[in-house]
C-alpha positions as CSV (number, residue, x, y, z in Angstrom):
1,M,119.5,101.1,107.9
2,F,115.9,101.8,108.6
3,S,113.8,104.1,110.6
4,L,110.1,104.4,111.6
5,R,107.6,107.3,111.2
6,P,103.8,107.5,111.9
7,V,101.6,106.6,109.0
8,R,99.9,109.6,107.3
9,P,96.9,109.8,105.0
10,D,99.1,110.2,101.9
11,D,100.6,106.7,102.6
12,E,97.4,104.9,101.6
13,S,98.7,103.9,98.0
14,F,101.9,102.5,99.5
15,L,99.9,100.6,102.2
16,F,97.7,99.0,99.5
17,R,100.8,98.0,97.4
18,L,102.4,96.5,100.6
19,Y,99.1,94.5,101.4
20,A,98.9,93.3,97.8
21,S,102.5,92.1,97.9
22,T,101.7,89.9,101.0
23,R,98.9,88.3,99.1
24,Q,100.3,88.0,95.6
25,E,101.5,84.5,95.6
26,E,98.4,83.2,97.1
27,I,96.0,84.8,94.6
28,S,98.1,84.3,91.5
29,A,97.4,80.6,91.8
30,W,93.6,81.2,91.5
31,G,93.8,81.9,87.7
32,W,92.2,85.3,87.9
33,N,93.1,88.1,85.5
34,Q,94.8,91.2,86.7
35,A,91.6,93.3,87.2
36,Q,89.9,90.5,89.2
37,Q,93.0,90.3,91.4
38,E,93.1,94.0,92.0
39,A,89.4,94.2,92.8
40,F,89.7,91.4,95.2
41,L,92.9,92.8,96.9
42,R,91.2,96.3,97.3
43,M,88.1,94.8,98.9
44,Q,90.3,92.8,101.2
45,Y,92.6,95.7,102.0
46,N,89.7,98.0,102.8
47,A,88.1,95.4,105.1
48,Q,91.3,94.9,106.9
49,R,91.9,98.6,107.3
50,R,88.3,99.1,108.6
51,W,88.8,96.2,111.1
52,Y,92.1,97.6,112.3
53,D,90.7,101.0,112.8
54,V,87.9,99.6,115.0
55,A,89.6,96.8,116.9
56,Y,92.9,98.6,117.3
57,A,92.0,102.2,117.4
58,G,94.8,103.0,119.9
59,A,97.5,101.2,118.1
60,E,100.8,102.7,117.0
61,H,100.9,102.5,113.3
62,R,104.2,103.2,111.6
63,L,105.9,103.1,108.4
64,I,109.3,101.3,108.1
65,L,111.6,103.4,106.0
66,A,114.9,102.4,104.3
67,N,117.2,105.3,105.0
68,N,118.9,106.2,101.7
69,R,121.2,109.1,101.1
70,E,118.7,110.9,98.9
71,N,115.4,110.2,100.7
72,D,113.7,107.7,103.1
73,E,111.8,105.1,100.9
74,P,108.8,103.2,102.5
75,I,109.5,99.5,102.6
76,G,107.0,98.2,105.2
77,R,104.8,98.9,108.2
78,I,104.5,97.9,111.9
79,M,101.4,98.1,114.0
80,V,101.5,97.7,117.7
81,Q,98.8,97.8,120.4
82,R,99.9,98.3,123.9
83,D,97.6,97.6,126.8
84,K,98.4,96.9,130.5
85,G,100.8,93.9,130.6
86,T,100.4,93.2,126.8
87,I,102.2,94.3,123.7
88,E,100.3,93.0,120.7
89,L,102.0,93.0,117.3
90,V,98.9,93.5,115.2
91,D,100.9,93.5,111.9
92,I,104.3,93.7,110.5
93,S,104.9,93.4,106.8
94,L,107.8,94.2,104.4
95,L,108.0,94.5,100.6
96,P,109.3,91.2,99.3
97,E,112.7,92.7,98.2
98,H,113.3,93.9,101.7
99,R,112.6,90.6,103.6
100,N,115.2,88.4,105.1
101,R,117.5,91.3,105.8
102,G,117.1,91.4,109.6
103,I,114.7,94.3,109.7
104,G,111.8,92.2,111.1
105,T,114.1,90.6,113.6
106,A,115.4,94.0,114.8
107,L,111.9,95.4,115.2
108,L,110.7,92.3,117.1
109,G,114.0,92.5,119.2
110,E,112.9,95.9,120.2
111,L,109.5,94.8,121.3
112,I,111.0,91.9,123.2
113,E,113.3,94.3,125.0
114,E,110.4,96.7,125.8
115,S,108.5,93.6,127.2
116,R,111.5,92.7,129.4
117,K,111.5,96.2,130.9
118,S,107.8,96.5,131.3
119,Q,107.1,92.9,132.3
120,A,104.7,92.6,129.5
121,T,103.8,89.7,127.3
122,V,104.3,90.1,123.6
123,R,101.4,88.5,121.5
124,L,100.8,88.1,117.8
125,Q,98.9,86.0,115.3
126,V,100.4,84.6,112.2
127,L,98.7,82.8,109.3
128,R,99.3,79.2,109.3
129,N,100.5,79.3,105.7
130,N,103.2,81.9,106.5
131,A,106.1,79.5,107.1
132,G,108.7,82.2,106.9
133,A,107.2,84.3,109.5
134,I,106.5,81.3,111.8
135,R,110.3,80.4,111.6
136,L,111.2,83.9,112.5
137,Y,109.0,84.0,115.6
138,Q,110.1,80.6,116.7
139,R,113.8,81.5,116.3
140,L,113.0,84.5,118.6
141,D,111.4,82.1,121.3
142,F,107.8,82.9,120.5
143,A,105.6,79.9,121.4
144,T,102.3,78.9,120.0
145,V,99.7,79.2,122.7
146,S,96.7,78.3,120.6
147,E,95.6,77.8,117.0
148,D,92.6,78.0,114.9
149,E,91.9,77.0,111.3
150,M,93.8,80.1,110.0
151,R,96.2,81.3,112.6
152,H,98.7,80.4,115.1
153,H,98.4,82.6,118.3
154,M,101.8,83.1,119.7
155,E,103.5,84.7,122.7
156,W,106.9,85.7,124.0
157,R,106.9,85.7,127.7
158,R,109.5,87.4,129.9
């Protein structure tokens, strides 16, 4: 069971840890020591955060929480920008130990249902090397509408 809540300033350390978890496999192969990896990840995280703040200033940015009996534990985030006729999934990520449990599928299903009701197109970008996410999006009937060197640009149309 999970829930969502708006991101708060005190979530910053979790958001960095989450970001780092999405890049760990990639940068581990570079042979850098731990300090070099962390410095690089912090630089990249801060650049992404600044870009999102500018490019997606009106986006809904929420933490994904695992609902436990004792407390709600942050396990991921979802960021969605809504414009007339478009629902853009800016970012969705989960800590590795919470992937492949249906959480992403459920959240995407909610966006698809919203798009059916509002007649909007759901758009997203996914890194070409993120095979797991690409499989998920294809399984949910997202289609690649264009690509560049780094990303697939995908849509789900009503």
